[in-house]
N, C-alpha and C positions, 0 to 999 in steps of 0.2 A: 775139176769136176766137170762132167759133160752132161748135156741134156739132149733130149730128142723132142722135137715139136712136130706134130702132124696135124694138119687142118683138113677136115672133111668138107669140101666145098662143091658137092654135086649140084646144088642149086645154081651156082654160078658157072658150072661147067669147067671148074678148075680143080685139079688135084695137085696139092703141093707135096713133094717128096719130103722124107724125113730130113730135118736139118740138124746138124750137129755143130755146136759151138762151144768154145772154151769159156770157162768162168774166169774173169779177170779179177782175181783177188789173191791176197796172201793168206795161205792156210796156216792157222796157228800150229806151232810145233809143240804138241803135247803128247803124252803117252796114249791118249785116246783120240781117235779121229774126230774131227769137228762134225757135230751132227748137223744135218740139213735144217736150216732155219728160214721160215717163210713168214712174212707179214701180210695180213689180210685187212683191208680197209675199204669201207663202202660209203657211198653217198657223200663223197668229198668234194662235191661240185660247186661249193659256194665259198668265195674268198672271205677271209676274216681271221680273227685271232684264234679261233678253234682250229681251223685248217692249218694255220701257221704253227700252232702248238704241236699238232700231230706231226707235221713235217720236221720240226726241230728235233723231236726225240727219235724219229726214224733216222734222220741224218746222223744224229749223235750215236745211235747204235751202229750205223754203218762205219763211221769213223772211229768207233770203239771209245768214244768219250763217255758213252753210257754203257754200263756193263750188262745190259739185258741180253746181248747176243747179236753178233753181226749177221744181218740177213743175207741169204744167198739168192732170194727171189722175193718178189712183191706182187700182190694181186689187188687190183681195184675192182670192187664188186658192183659197179654200175652206178647210174646217176652221177656221172663224172663231171657234168656241167649243168648247172641250173639256169633258167627253168626249162629251156628248150634245147639242151645239148649244144651242139655247134651249128644248129639251124639258125644262124644269125647272119646279118649282112657280111659279105666277104671281107670288108675292111675292119671288122671287129673280131675276126677269128683269131688272129695272132695274139692280140692283147688278152683275149679270154683264156687262151691256152697258157700264156705266160703268167697270168694272175692266179690261176688255179693250180697248175702243175709246176710252175717255177720254183715254189718253195721246196720241192722235193729234188731239185736238180742235182744236188751232190750225190744222193743215192742213185738216181737214174744213171748218171754218168759212170758211177762205179760199177753198177750191176750190168749195164748194157741192155739194149732193147730186148734181147731174147730172154732176159730174166725178169722183166717187168711185164705183167700180163694185165689186161683189162677186158671187161665184158660190159655190154650196154645195160642200162636200166630203162624204165619207161620214159624218163625225162630225156634220155638221149635220142628217142624216136619222135618226140613231140615236134610238130611243125611250126607252131606259132602260139601266141597268147591271144585268147579270146577277149573281146572288149564289149563292155556294156550289154551283157546278156543276163537277164534275170528270169527266174521261173518260180512257179508256185507262189505267186503274189509277192515276190520279193524275198521269200524264205531262202532261196538259193540264188546267189549272185556269183557268176563265174567270170567276172570281169578280169580276174588275174589268173585264171586257170589255163594251163597249157593244153592245147587240143591238136587234133590232126595227126598225121603220120608222114614222116619223111625219112629217106635214107641219106640225104645230103650230109647231115650232121655226123652220121656214122662213117661215111666215106672220109670225111675230114678227120675224124678221130683215128681211123685206121692209118692215115698218112702221118700221124704224129711220130716223130723220130725217137721219142723216149720210151715207147712201149710197143708190145705186140698186142694188137686189138682183135678180139675174136667176136664176130657178130654173124648172125644168120645161122651158120652151120656149126656143129660141135667141133671142138678142138681139144688137143691134149698137150701136156708138157710132162716129160718124165725126168726125174732127178734121182740119183743114188742117195740113200739115206745118210750116207757119210762118204768122205773121200775114199775112193777105192772099194766101196762096198758092192757086193753082188746084188743085194736087195734094193729095190727102187720104189719111189712114190710116183703114182700117176695122178696128175691133176687133170680133171675133165671139166672143160668150160662149156657151159650150155647157155644159149641166149634165151632166157625166159621172157624177155620183154616183148619180142616180136609176136609170139603166140597170143598174148593177151590183147594185142592190138589188131589181130587178124581173125578170120573165120577158121573154125576147126579143120575145114577141108584143106587148108594150106599147111597144116602142121606136119604132114606125113614125111616129106623129104628129110627134115631135120631129125625127126624121131627115128626114121629108118637108118640114118647115118649114125645116130647115137647107138642104136642097137648093134650095128656092125662093129663100131668101135669097142663097145663093151664085150661083145661075143669074142672078138679077137683077144681082148685083154684078159678074159677069163682063162685062157690057155697060154698066156704069154709068160715065159720063164722069167723069174726075177721080180715080177710086180707083186709086192707084198702089201702095199697100201694104195687105196683109191680114194681120192677126195673129189667130191662133186661141187663145183663152184657155179653159182647162178645168182642173179639179182634177187629174185623173189623166193622167200623162205617157204619151206613146207609148213612150218609151224612158227608161231610167234606169240608172245605175250606183250606186244607193243601195240601201237595205235592201229596198224593195219590188221591186227588180230582182235581188235575190239577193246583193248585195254587203254582207254583214252579219257575216262571221266574221273575228275578229281573230287573226292568226297571230303568236304571241309570238316564234317563232324567226325568221321572215322579216320581222317588224315591218311588216306591211302588212295591209290588208283583203283578204280572199279571198272567193271565190264559194261560196255554199252554196245549192243548189237549193231553192226554196220550195214546189215542187209534186211533189217526189219522195218517195214514201212510205217508201222504204228509208233514205234519207240524212237526211231532215228530216220525220219523221212529225208533229211538232207543227204546223208551218206547212202541211203537206199537209192536215191535219185542219181547221185554221182556215179555209183557203181553200175547203174544201168547204162550210163554214157561211157564210162571208162572203168572196167572191172579190175581194181587194184587192191581190194581187200580180200583177205583169205576166205571169207564166207561167200564171195561171188561165185556163181555157177561156172563161169569160164575159168576162174582161178582153180576151183576144185577139179575141173576137167584136166587142166594142165598137170596138177599134182598126180591125179590118177594115171594119166598117160605115162608120166615118168616112172611111176611105180611099176607099171606093166612092162615097160622096156627093160628096166633093171631086173625084174623078176625073171623074164624070159631069157635074158643074157646069162644069168647065173654068176655075174661078176660081183663080188662083194664090195660094197661101198661102205667104208668105215666112218666117214664124216661128210656132212653137208655144210657148205659155207654159203652165206647169203648176206644181203644188205636189206634195202627197201625200208624197213622200219629203222628210224634214226635212233637206235639204241644198241646197247651191248647185252647179249644174251647167250647163255649156254643152256640148252634144253636136252634133257636125257629122257627120251620117250621110248624106252625099250619095248613097251607093250602096245604101241600105237599101230605098228605095221606087222603084226604077227603072220599075216598071209604072204608077206614078202620078206623072206629071210635075208636076201642079199641087200635089202634097202638099209640106208643109214638109220641108226638109232640115236645118234648124238647130232644135234643141230646147233650151229653157231650163227648168230646174227651179229654182224660187225658193221653197222650202218651209222655210226656216230662220228663220221669223218669231218663234218662241218656244221651241222645244226641238229643237236639232239632233241628228242621229244620224250613224252611220257612212256613209262613202261611199268608193268606190274612189279611190285616188290618181290624180292627173292622168296622162293618156297623150296628150300633144300628137302630131299636130295635130288630132285628132278628139275627144278627151275631156278636158275641162277641169273641174276640181272645186276646192272649197275645203277639201279634206281636210287636217287638221293632221298634220304630220310627227312631232311629239313623241310618242314611244311611249306616254307616260302618257295621251295623249288617245285612243289606239287608233283613229285614223282618223276621229274625229268631225269633222264639217264645222264650219267657222266659221259663226256666225250672221250674218244680214244680209238684204239684199234686192237686187234687180236694178233698174237704171235704163236706160230706152230713150230715146235722143235722136236725132231725125231731122234729120240735117245734110246739106243739099244733096241728092245722089242716094243717100246711104247711111244706114244705121242704125247708130248707135254703141251698144254695150252695155257696161255697167260693173257690177260687183258691189261693194257697200259693206259693210264690216264694222260690225256693230252695237256692237262694243266700243270702237272709236275713230273711226269715221266715215271711215276711209281706204279707198281702192280696194284690192281683194283681188287678189293674185297667184294666178291660177287654174291656174298650171302653166307652167314654162319662162319665167318672168318676164312672162307675158302678163297685163296688167291691163285692157286694153280690146280690144274686138272690133268689127269692121266687117262688115256684111252689105250686099250690093248689092241692087238691085231685082229681080234674078233669084232672090233667096233664097240666094245663095252666100256662104259665109264667105270673107272676103278675108284672105290670109296676108301 
């Protein structure tokens, strides 16, 4: 199987030519060609049992000890190292990389660097941790909150031998949907973390590059699927989307506005410093700018992948972007790589989540990752539990999802 990787790096003044590399794997000898299988995991930047559980089952899939399907590629969806990326003293970098990425080593070595992709999250840009700062008479204490902006950590992540790291400017990777197939899947990697940490006037080079990439893609022969991967989701029913309050009486996660000064002054204040919630003005501006670029390019995006919220979600919002026909209607949040948080309970047929029903868990998401498998004309999506390697019931007994080439969720 061959791939093409093109990185648009106008900002740095570097243009990388297409790179072709061979997949180092044994293709199963069956009557049907092996479908392209891709694993997407986000927010995996904290070592511990959850991270190791995810790595174990991904490694088992690669070595075929787990029958979920041997991956051909893997995508890390940002916040790859907590709390400040690799913006740490130089003598700590190697151990941090080893502790977080070391558990995946078997899969990394099997896939090769060109088939493991990573994008930055907001934590990968943070420069340092603030100390002893309090505001609003002690209501807000940011003594442990990462702040500032630095590229050093991203430069170090780009140098890691185990993956291809895409930051600042958009990039792509193209894979055939099966061995020998003429139709291909184009993964488009967009750095959503940098815009939220910079002024709107600095966004233009990356957006122009993305527009050119998509405009070319729209007329490119053989591209039948386009998947947009970025750290920050367009939509979410997790904590960054406001679903963060546990109601003891109703025994469910409820909505608490993150940008309303009267009802949630803490998050309102934090978003003024660092706009990371979906309701923040700069976050909405980023969303709108991406929609505009996709709309003008005419390139159909069938699926959006993201992390940021530490939960597993599949959202089918076919009526949210009617003014942008090429925009994705199905959105996956796969941010439960190392430390899951609360998420709204499932609400089929449009909102599917891995929220745990046990009141003691207070709506915390199961940890795990998403798997994409391109079978014939459709895309199959499954979420796996890091605790036992089993497929997760995402609501109403739904354990697997199918999307057609029009980007529509099949019920």
